[in-house]
C-alpha positions in Angstrom: 126.0 49.3 74.2 123.6 46.3 74.5 120.7 48.3 73.1 122.8 49.5 70.2 124.1 46.0 69.4 120.5 44.7 69.5 119.4 47.3 67.0 122.2 46.4 64.7 121.4 42.7 64.7 117.7 43.5 64.3 118.6 44.8 60.8 120.8 41.8 60.0 118.3 39.1 61.1 115.0 41.0 60.8 114.6 40.7 57.0 114.6 36.9 56.9 112.2 36.8 59.9 109.8 39.2 58.1 110.0 37.1 55.0 109.2 34.0 57.0 106.1 35.7 58.3 105.2 36.7 54.8 105.6 33.1 53.7 103.2 32.0 56.4 100.6 34.5 55.2 101.1 33.5 51.6 101.0 29.7 52.0 98.0 29.7 54.3 96.1 31.4 51.5 97.4 29.4 48.6 97.4 26.0 50.2 94.5 24.1 51.9 94.9 23.1 55.5 95.5 19.5 54.4 98.3 20.6 51.9 99.8 22.9 54.5 99.7 20.1 57.0 101.6 17.7 54.7 104.2 20.4 54.1 104.5 21.0 57.9 104.9 17.3 58.5 107.7 17.0 55.9 109.5 20.1 57.3 109.3 18.5 60.8 110.7 15.2 59.5 113.5 17.0 57.6 114.3 19.0 60.8 114.6 15.8 62.8 116.9 14.1 60.3 118.9 17.4 60.0 119.4 17.6 63.7 120.1 13.9 64.2 122.6 13.5 61.3 124.2 16.8 60.5 123.8 19.1 63.6 127.0 18.0 65.2 129.0 18.8 62.1 127.8 22.4 62.1 128.7 22.7 65.7 132.2 21.4 65.0 132.6 24.0 62.2 131.5 26.8 64.6 133.8 25.7 67.4 137.0 24.5 65.6 137.4 26.5 62.4 139.0 29.5 64.2 141.2 27.0 66.2 142.4 25.5 62.9 143.9 28.7 61.3 147.2 27.0 60.8 145.6 24.7 58.3 142.0 25.8 57.5 141.9 24.0 54.1 142.8 20.7 55.8 140.1 21.2 58.4 137.5 22.0 55.8 138.6 19.1 53.7 137.8 16.8 56.6 134.5 18.5 57.2 133.6 18.0 53.5 134.5 14.4 53.6 132.4 13.8 56.7 129.4 15.7 55.2 129.5 13.7 52.0 129.7 10.4 53.9 126.7 11.4 56.0 124.8 12.7 53.0 125.3 9.5 51.1 124.0 7.4 54.0 121.0 9.8 54.5 120.2 9.8 50.8 120.2 6.0 50.6 117.9 5.6 53.7 115.6 8.4 52.6 115.2 7.0 49.0 114.5 3.5 50.4 111.8 4.9 52.7 110.2 6.9 50.0 110.1 4.1 47.5 108.6 1.7 50.0 105.9 4.1 51.3 102.5 2.8 50.2 100.7 6.1 49.7 101.6 7.7 46.3 101.1 11.3 47.5 103.4 10.8 50.5 105.8 8.8 48.3 106.4 11.9 46.1 106.8 14.1 49.1 109.3 11.8 50.8 111.3 11.5 47.6 111.4 15.3 47.4 112.3 15.6 51.1 115.6 13.7 50.5 117.3 16.4 48.3 115.7 19.1 50.5 117.4 17.5 53.6 120.8 17.5 51.9 120.5 21.0 50.5 119.3 22.4 53.8 122.0 20.7 55.8 124.8 21.9 53.4 123.4 25.4 53.4 123.3 25.6 57.2 126.8 24.2 57.4 127.9 27.1 55.2 126.1 29.5 57.5 128.0 28.1 60.4 131.3 28.5 58.5 130.5 32.2 57.7 129.6 32.8 61.3 132.9 31.3 62.5 134.8 33.4 60.0 133.0 36.5 61.4 131.7 37.6 58.0 128.3 39.2 58.7 128.0 40.6 55.2 128.0 37.2 53.5 125.9 35.7 56.3 123.2 38.4 55.6 123.4 37.7 51.8 123.0 33.9 52.3 120.2 34.1 54.8 118.3 37.0 53.2 118.6 35.7 49.6 117.5 32.2 50.6 114.4 33.6 52.4 113.3 35.9 49.6 114.0 33.3 46.8 112.2 30.5 48.6 109.2 32.7 49.1 109.2 33.8 45.4 109.7 30.3 43.9 107.4 28.5 46.4 104.7 31.1 46.2 104.7 31.0 42.4 104.5 27.2 42.4 101.7 27.2 45.0 99.8 29.7 42.9 100.2 27.3 39.9 98.7 24.6 42.0 101.5 22.2 43.0 100.1 21.9 46.6 102.4 20.8 49.4 105.3 20.3 47.0 105.4 24.0 46.1 107.1 25.4 49.3 109.4 22.4 49.4 110.6 23.1 45.9 110.9 26.7 46.8 113.2 25.9 49.7 115.2 23.4 47.6 115.8 25.9 44.7 116.6 28.7 47.2 119.2 26.6 49.1 121.0 25.5 46.0 120.9 28.9 44.2 122.0 30.9 47.2 125.0 28.7 47.9 126.0 28.8 44.3 125.9 32.6 44.2 127.5 33.5 47.6 129.4 30.5 49.0 130.5 28.1 46.3 133.7 30.1 45.5 135.0 29.6 49.1 135.2 25.8 48.5 137.3 26.0 45.4 140.5 24.0 45.7 139.2 22.0 48.7 138.9 18.3 48.1 137.4 15.8 50.6 140.0 14.2 52.8 139.2 12.1 55.9 140.4 13.9 59.1 143.0 12.5 61.4 141.8 10.1 64.0 142.6 12.3 67.0 140.9 15.3 65.4 137.8 13.2 64.6 137.6 12.0 68.2 137.8 15.5 69.5 135.1 16.7 67.1 132.8 13.8 68.0 133.4 14.4 71.7 132.4 18.0 71.3 129.5 17.7 68.8 127.6 14.6 69.6 126.5 15.4 73.2 125.2 18.8 72.0 123.3 17.0 69.2 121.4 15.2 71.9 120.4 18.6 73.3 119.2 19.8 69.9 117.3 16.6 69.2 115.5 16.9 72.5 114.6 20.5 71.6 113.2 19.2 68.3 111.0 16.8 70.3 109.5 19.6 72.3 109.0 22.0 69.3 108.0 19.6 66.5 107.0 16.2 67.7 103.5 17.4 68.4 102.9 17.8 64.7 103.8 14.2 64.0 101.6 13.0 66.8 98.7 15.2 65.6 99.2 13.6 62.1 99.1 10.2 63.7 96.3 10.7 66.2 94.2 13.0 64.1 94.8 14.0 60.4 96.8 16.3 58.1 94.3 19.1 58.4 94.8 19.3 62.1 98.6 19.5 61.5 98.1 22.3 59.1 95.9 24.6 61.3 98.1 23.8 64.3 101.3 24.7 62.4 99.9 28.0 61.3 98.7 28.9 64.8 102.0 27.7 66.3 104.5 29.3 63.9 103.1 32.8 64.0 103.9 33.5 67.7 106.8 31.2 68.0 108.7 32.6 65.0 108.0 36.2 66.1 109.1 35.8 69.7 112.1 33.6 68.9 113.3 36.0 66.2 113.2 38.9 68.7 115.0 37.0 71.4 117.6 35.5 69.1 118.5 39.0 67.9 118.9 40.1 71.5 121.0 37.1 72.4 123.3 37.5 69.4 124.0 41.0 70.6 124.0 40.4 74.4 125.7 37.0 75.0 129.2 37.9 73.5 129.4 41.0 75.8 129.1 38.8 78.9 131.6 36.2 77.5 134.2 38.8 76.7 133.9 40.3 80.2 134.2 36.8 81.8 137.2 35.8 79.6 139.0 38.9 80.6 138.6 37.9 84.2 136.2 40.7 85.1 133.6 38.6 86.9 131.8 41.6 88.4 131.5 43.2 85.0 130.2 39.9 83.5 127.5 39.6 86.2 126.5 43.2 85.6 126.2 42.5 81.9 124.2 39.3 82.6 121.8 41.3 84.7 121.2 43.7 81.8 120.9 40.8 79.4 118.4 39.1 81.6 116.4 42.2 82.0 116.1 42.7 78.3 115.4 39.1 77.5 112.7 38.6 80.1 111.1 42.0 79.4 111.1 41.4 75.6 109.6 37.9 76.0 106.8 38.9 78.4 106.0 42.2 76.6 106.0 40.5 73.2 103.8 37.7 74.5 101.2 40.2 75.9 101.3 42.2 72.7 100.7 39.1 70.6 97.7 38.0 72.7 96.1 41.5 72.8 96.5 42.1 69.1 96.1 38.4 68.2 92.7 38.6 66.4 94.0 41.4 64.2 97.3 39.7 63.5 95.7 36.4 62.7 93.2 38.1 60.3 96.0 39.9 58.5 98.6 37.2 58.3 96.8 33.8 58.2 94.4 32.5 55.6 90.7 32.3 56.3 90.6 28.5 56.5 93.1 28.5 59.4 92.0 31.5 61.5 89.5 30.1 63.9 91.7 27.2 65.1 94.8 29.4 65.1 93.1 31.8 67.5 92.2 29.0 69.8 95.8 28.0 70.4 97.5 31.3 70.0 97.4 32.4 73.7 98.8 29.0 74.9 101.5 28.8 72.3 102.5 32.5 72.8 103.0 31.8 76.6 105.0 28.7 75.7 107.1 30.7 73.3 108.0 33.3 75.9 109.0 30.6 78.4 111.0 28.8 75.8 112.9 32.0 75.0 113.5 32.9 78.6 114.9 29.4 79.2 117.1 29.3 76.2 118.5 32.9 76.3 118.7 33.5 80.1 118.5 30.4 82.3 120.5 28.2 79.9 123.3 30.8 79.6 124.5 29.5 83.0 125.4 26.1 81.4 127.3 27.7 78.6 129.3 30.1 80.8 130.0 27.3 83.2 130.9 24.9 80.3 128.7 22.2 81.7 126.3 21.2 78.9 125.2 17.9 80.6 122.4 19.9 82.4 121.1 21.0 79.0 120.4 17.3 78.3 118.7 16.9 81.6 116.4 19.9 81.2 115.7 19.1 77.5 115.0 15.5 78.5 112.4 16.6 81.1 110.6 18.8 78.5 110.8 16.1 75.8 109.3 13.3 77.9 106.6 15.5 79.3 105.7 16.9 75.9 105.3 13.4 74.3 103.4 11.9 77.2 101.0 14.9 77.5 100.4 15.0 73.8 99.4 11.3 73.8 97.0 12.0 76.6 95.6 15.4 75.6 95.4 15.2 71.8 92.7 12.5 71.7 90.6 14.4 74.2 91.2 18.1 73.2 92.7 18.1 69.7 95.1 20.8 68.8 94.3 22.8 72.0 95.6 19.7 73.9 98.8 19.8 71.9 99.2 23.5 72.8 98.6 22.8 76.5 101.3 20.0 76.3 103.8 22.4 74.7 103.1 25.0 77.4 103.5 22.5 80.2 106.7 21.1 78.7 108.4 24.5 78.3 107.2 25.5 81.8 108.8 22.4 83.3 112.0 22.9 81.3 112.3 26.6 82.3 111.9 25.7 86.0 114.4 22.9 85.7 116.9 25.1 84.0 116.5 27.8 86.6 116.9 25.2 89.4 120.0 23.5 88.0 121.6 26.6 86.5 123.4 27.8 89.7 125.3 24.4 89.8 127.1 25.5 86.7 127.3 29.3 87.0 125.7 31.8 89.5 123.3 33.9 87.5 121.7 37.2 88.7 118.4 36.8 90.6 115.4 36.6 88.2 112.6 38.0 90.3 113.7 41.7 89.9 113.8 41.1 86.1 110.3 39.6 86.2 109.0 42.5 88.2 110.4 45.0 85.7 109.1 42.9 82.8 105.6 42.9 84.3 105.5 46.6 84.6 106.6 47.1 81.0 104.2 44.4 79.7 101.3 46.0 81.6 102.1 49.5 80.1 102.4 48.0 76.6 99.4 45.6 76.8 96.9 48.1 78.2 97.9 50.8 75.7 97.9 48.3 72.8 94.4 47.2 73.8 93.2 50.8 74.0 94.7 51.8 70.7 93.3 48.8 68.8 89.8 49.7 70.2 89.9 53.1 68.4 89.0 51.6 65.0 86.9 48.8 63.7 89.0 48.4 60.5 91.5 45.6 61.0 94.6 47.3 59.5 94.0 50.6 61.3 93.2 48.8 64.6 96.4 46.8 64.3 98.5 49.8 63.4 97.1 51.9 66.3 97.5 49.0 68.7 101.1 48.5 67.6 101.9 52.2 67.8 100.3 52.7 71.3 101.8 49.4 72.5 105.3 50.4 71.4 104.9 53.7 73.2 103.7 51.9 76.3 106.7 49.6 76.2 109.1 52.6 75.9 107.3 54.4 78.7 107.4 51.4 80.9 111.1 50.8 80.1 112.0 54.3 81.1 109.9 54.0 84.3 111.8 50.9 85.5 115.1 52.1 84.0 115.5 49.0 81.8 119.2 48.3 81.1 120.1 51.8 82.3 117.8 53.4 79.7 117.2 56.5 81.8 120.9 57.5 81.8 121.2 56.7 78.1 118.1 58.9 77.3 119.5 61.8 79.4 122.9 61.5 77.6 121.2 61.5 74.2 119.1 64.5 75.2 122.2 66.4 76.4 124.0 65.5 73.2 121.1 66.8 71.1 121.1 70.1 73.0 124.8 70.4 72.6 125.5 70.0 76.3 128.4 68.0 77.7 127.6 64.3 77.3 129.1 63.2 80.6 126.9 63.4 83.6 128.2 64.8 86.9 
């Protein structure tokens, strides 16, 4: 069931992920490293403001909409009122900052970042609403259309020569157009109305502590770009962002799809009171998450030179290759932490430990960046990221049993190492069969996928051996149930 669910969500989330990879390939060819660096800095700043100001409201929608089915319009009226209040405050502060900024280039970018922040926050709030309403069709339309439209508009404007503004304008147009087409009708008849005091207190009590967790996660994943811009220059930010986003987006997308499929299965079993079934499901979930993270990381490192050549512009490649192994390892650890170790805090309903582990990673990341960037440049930033995620993963593994007893991780790591070894060695052998980049990458990917499948069967990942036998018997017309 878990593997089937993961395959289903791969289709639902895979298209936007592929479009994001295409956007990285396009913009690193149409923008210079300096222009891409400015764009990356603005996106990081918008992300910080989005998390700090609007994240709690999206969490409230996801948590409380289903609980407000007696008066959903009243609940949404309160959400709309809160959003408009926050949007007005953020707009005023953002415009003031932009107008006072001394550099005219950055002044234009900051003034453009203000509507982008509001549009992005509103779009993501609507995504949270659609998720809470369990409407995967509309969710796919919103996310997929936004990704394709932002690439088309941003790429066209970058080709015209608008520089760092091009992808920002593409995102702005995509957020507005996609909401207008697929979500605006659902707000008809809803007027802003301030929520009751008791409801507002409950919403703040739930959302604000989790916002701290998301803000700390932003510090670990994005603050290095701001520090690179401060300690070095915009070009360093551009090449670092290109080398960072490629492995991080790929591994995060894969593990997010697995988590979307896997986590609810464990929750359902636990809520039904079947603790043994929940632990069995968590064991399978952990096997899949750890194996996918390590195998994906090994594959990215082995095929890294081919992937970078194919997907990243020439002006970014050399520096991207320098940091790719370190960022890939950090991405795998970040995914294992978020989608395995941190699950203990969610199941145990004890989110305070998320703040602790996030705080450890954030402080270590900032301190190490300040120490390592002046001495080692973007490689120092990558080392700081790896150290921060390593510490966070160890802290989460150590504190997790205080909230909920998770299955032992060492057997999962052992299986993952076997699968990664199969996949990595065969990917390396396949890529070596040709000197042409496209063909070498294709052969490496094909052989690596075959190695991953063979390794998964060898270690019986998530009961794959029984599933394979059952499928074979079904194909041969034999009884599907094993004796």
